[in-house]
C-alpha positions in Angstrom: 61.6 -58.5 12.7 64.9 -58.1 10.8 66.3 -57.4 7.3 69.1 -58.4 5.3 70.6 -56.8 2.1 73.1 -57.9 -0.5 74.1 -54.6 -1.8 76.2 -56.3 -4.6 73.1 -57.4 -6.3 70.7 -54.9 -4.9 68.5 -57.7 -3.2 66.9 -57.4 0.2 65.0 -59.6 2.5 62.5 -58.6 5.4 62.0 -61.4 8.0 58.4 -61.2 9.7 59.6 -64.2 11.7 62.9 -63.9 13.2 64.2 -67.3 12.1 62.7 -69.4 9.2 63.2 -73.3 9.8 64.8 -75.3 7.1 61.9 -76.2 5.0 59.5 -73.8 6.8 58.8 -71.9 3.4 56.1 -73.9 1.8 55.2 -71.4 -1.2 56.6 -68.2 -2.6 54.1 -65.7 -4.4 55.8 -63.6 -7.0 54.5 -59.9 -7.3 55.0 -57.8 -10.3 53.5 -54.4 -10.4 53.8 -53.6 -14.2 51.7 -56.0 -16.0 52.3 -54.1 -19.5 56.1 -54.6 -19.2 56.8 -58.2 -18.1 60.1 -58.6 -16.5 62.5 -61.5 -16.1 62.4 -61.0 -12.4 59.5 -60.1 -10.1 59.4 -57.0 -8.1 58.6 -58.9 -4.7 58.7 -62.6 -3.6 56.4 -63.1 -0.6 57.3 -66.5 1.2 54.6 -68.2 3.1 54.5 -71.2 5.5 52.3 -74.2 5.1 49.4 -72.4 6.7 49.7 -69.5 4.4 51.2 -67.1 7.1 53.7 -64.6 5.7 57.3 -65.4 6.7 59.1 -62.7 4.9 59.4 -60.6 1.7 62.3 -60.6 -0.7 62.8 -57.2 -2.6 64.6 -57.6 -6.1 65.4 -53.9 -6.1 65.8 -53.3 -2.3 67.6 -49.8 -2.8 64.3 -48.4 -4.3 61.8 -50.6 -2.7 62.7 -50.8 1.0 62.4 -47.8 3.3 65.5 -46.1 4.1 65.3 -46.9 7.9 65.2 -50.4 7.1 68.2 -50.3 4.7 70.3 -48.4 7.3 69.6 -51.1 9.8 69.8 -54.2 7.5 72.3 -56.9 8.1 74.8 -56.9 5.1 75.0 -60.4 3.7 78.3 -60.1 2.6 79.3 -60.3 6.2 77.1 -63.3 6.9 75.9 -64.9 3.7 74.8 -68.0 5.4 71.9 -66.3 6.6 70.4 -65.7 3.1 66.8 -66.8 2.9 67.4 -69.4 0.1 69.9 -71.3 2.3 67.4 -71.4 5.3 64.0 -72.2 3.3 65.7 -74.1 0.4 64.9 -73.4 -3.3 61.2 -73.9 -4.1 59.9 -75.9 -7.0 57.7 -74.2 -9.7 54.6 -75.8 -8.3 55.3 -73.9 -4.9 55.6 -70.5 -6.8 52.2 -68.4 -7.4 52.5 -65.6 -9.9 50.6 -62.4 -9.2 50.8 -59.8 -11.9 49.1 -56.6 -10.7 
């Protein structure tokens, strides 16, 4: 397991699988904790493979949401931007994203 962070935008990614193959991310589930206050961005984005296994979790407010120990050991994306998850999985279409509010 490894983590990456882009401190310039406050986003982080926790890889549950060390390397995600190009196209390996079949579906993403958006999670928003506060249903009463819809936001433009979700709290989390959970990436799944074609069999429904979790590949990783994207944190939209990593500084607040990720444990400090994980943040301390996270790879800074400013040093290796090519490892960012969307470069590995590719952008997903709307029909591949499931919304989960609550």
